[in-house]
N, C-alpha and C positions, 0 to 999 in steps of 0.2 A: 686635479680640477676638474677636467674638461670630464672625467670620468664621473665623477659624483657628481654633476650637472644634469648627465645622460644617461648617470639612477634616478636622479629624482624627478625629471621632464617624464621615464618612462613609467614611474609610481605612481605621477597626476593623469597619465592618460589610462594605466591599464584602473586605477580609482574610477576616474570617471566616465570609462566607456563601463564600468559592475555597476553606478549606479542609475545611470541610465538602464540599463540594461535591467535591474532592481522594478526601478520606476516601470516599465513594460510590464515585468510578470507583475507583479501589486493592480498594477491597475483595472487586470480584469475583476479578482476580489473586491477591488474597493468601488466600483461600479455597480456591483452587484449590492455591496452594503449598503448605497448609498437608494438606491434601485425601494431597498425593502422596508427604509423606515422613513417615506414619503407614499403622498397620496395620489390615486388614481392622477386625478387634474394635473399631480405636481411630473407623473416620470411621463407623460403625452404630451406639455409644453415643450410652445420651442419659439424662443434656439434651444434646444438643452441646456440646463442647467445640472451642473456638474455638484455642489455643495443644496444640501437641503436647506427650505426654509420651515425648520418645524419638523419635530421628532413624530412621526404615527407609530404603537408597536402594536395595532391593530392588527396588521398583514401577518406578523407572527402568532396571531390568535385564531386570526381565519386560516390560518397554513395549515396550522393545527388542529382543526374544525372539520373538515372539508374530509379530509382523511382519515387512519387512526393513525398519521403519523408519529406517537411513542410509540408505541406495537411497534409501527414497524424500525423505527429506529433501533428500539431491542434487540428487534428480527437478525438486523441486520450488521449487531455491536456482538450476537451471538454466534455471529456464521461468521464476519469475519474474524474473531477469536480462532477459535477452536479451526478455523482453517490454519490462523499462522501459526498456531504449533504446533499441530500436523506438522506443517511447512517446515518449519523450525525442525523439528523434535527426527522427521525421516532426513532433513538435508545433513544437521550435523554426524547423524551416525550413518549413510553412507558415504558422507564424506571424508571422514574420519577413518572408515575401512578403508577404503578407495586411494589415501594417502600414508595408510599409515601399516595395512596389509598388503601382501601377496600370495594371489593366489590364483586358478590356476581359471583362465579367461579374461580377470580384469582389468587388461585390455579394451576387451572386444565388448565389455558388459558396461564399460564407462564411454566405448562411443558409441554402442545405441542409445544410452542416456540422454548422451550430449545430442543424437541426430535429432531427437525429441522434442528439439528448440526447433527445429524446419519444419515441423507439422503445422499446419495455422486449423488445431483442436475445432475452436470450436464453431468449424466447418464442416471440418469432417466427420468429427465423432459425437457432436451433439445428436443426430438424429438414434447414431447405436447405444450412444449414449442414455437415452432418455429409453427406450424399448429398455434395457437394461434394468433403470428403473420401476418404471411402473410391473415390471413382472414381480419384483422386490414390492411392489405394493409401499415404495418410498413418494410415488406424489405428494406435493402439502407436505412433506416432514423439516425437517432442521438435516438429517443423514442423506437428504437427495441432495441441498443445498452445498453439503460439507464435507465428508465421502467422497467424491472424483477429485479434490480439490488440494487434498494431504499432501501430497505429492509435488517437488516440484523437479524438473532436472536443472534449473538454474542455479536453488539453491545446493543442490548437491554438485554443480561445478564450481559453485563460488567456497565452500566451504574446504572440498577439495584443493584446489586449491591452496587458502589463506593457510590451511594445516601442514603444506607441503613447505609453509615458511618459517615454520617450527624447526628450532632445532632440536638434532635427535640426542643430542645429549642427556635434555632435557626428561626424556625418554628412557635413554638406560641410565640417569639416578631416580625415576622412580622403579627401573625395575630390580637394580640395588635395594631397594627400600623395600623391596616384595611387594610393589602395588599391581594391580592385578591393568589386563588396559582399559577395562573400564572405569576404576578407579584413575587409573590418568588420564583419562579423557574427563571427568569429570570435577577433577584437586589442579589439573595442571593445565590440559587446552584450553576448557572453556573459556578460566578466568583472562587466560589474554588473548582469549578472542573474544571479548565485551566489546569494544567498535564495531569489528563485524557480523556480533550478531543483534546489534541494534540497529545498524543498518537493514539488515536482514528484515529485520522484525516490521519497522517502517515500511517498509519497500511491501510486501507481502500482506500485510493491513490491511494497504491502503489499496494493494488491489480484488483481494477481498472485499473490503467495502464496495468497491466504485463497480462489480458486477451487476451487470442487467440483464443480460441476455437468456440466461442459464435460470435465475430467478422465478425469472418472467416468463417464461416456462413451465416449469416444475411450480410454482408456485400459485395455485390455479386462486386459493381462497384469499379474500382481503386481511383476513389477522397472520399467512405465513405467507403474503409480499416485503421486498425489503424497503428502505428508504430511498434509493436510486428509481424503483420501481413508483415510488409513493409521488416524487416529483413529476410522472409523467401524467400520470393518474388526474394530479392538482393541473398541468399544462391543459387535459382535457374539458376538466369541470368547468361549471356554467365560470369560473374568473379566470378562464385564458385571456380575457383581456385584458388583466389586472395581472402584468408584469411586477409591481413593489410583494403581491404575496409568493406569486414563482421564486421570485429573491428573497422572501424571506425565507419559505421552505429550500431554495440551496443553501443557504448560509446555515443555516440547521444541520442539515449536511454534509457541509461542509465543516464546522467545528471541531468532531469529535480525530478527525483526521490532523485538523491545522494540532489541535491540544498533544499531538504524540507522537509529532514533529517537535515542537518546544520542550517538550520533556526530554525528549529522547534525541533532541538537536548535536550535543557536544562529541557524543558515539557512533551518531551518525556520516556527523562530521570528521573526522578523526578514523573511520573508516575510510573512507572517501583519500582522506590523506595518506593513510597508511596503502591502500592498494597503490595506489598514483607514484610513493615510494619507494615498493616493491619490484614495481616495469611491471 
């Protein structure tokens, strides 16, 4: 009886803590949304009001007019898609190679790849990388914002660790059936790895979508800038004192990542649970 009561109390405490934590996490998004549909007078009213009086979607229309926002959204979507695709392909292939094959220098090269996680790339590599991009005449192009980020040590490590958990009996059975290593990867390993692939896709897409410094450096024309740069341009425009417009642009920029998460949330949660169970 005591154990049952203690379990109920622990469950209530955990659930209450999660609800409170969720409120704190969701509060900034809710505040940004309410500000995005308020008039300027209501935004700066004192005391501040959480719930709006009336809905003003003019803020969204104004945000789309100040800068070529839809074009910048398309740029960010294109860049994020191809960066995510590149990272997934290179991460899966490299992780599969390190998990399933033995070759000379495998431990050493994997250690080098893992060591790059500790390098602050945006600080140390941004100048030489820009020099390379300039020599290739890639400034103001998609490839300048995509190619340097199509590989990730994090993905290699993630998939290598996950592929190690797949029983070798599956590989032996595939070999007996005459499957090549690539066929085994495509027909057996990848279907078993859908949760990890979905979770990694969400993380990689969000990272690429939120890139700010590098696109701002290599994209000098407005038609090549990304949505994160667009928000900064709106803040520096004449409407910089209109936080309703700024929050409207922020909500538009936030929508694709939220949509992706809701579409793949089951895979994302399964990837976290599976990772936790496997230690």
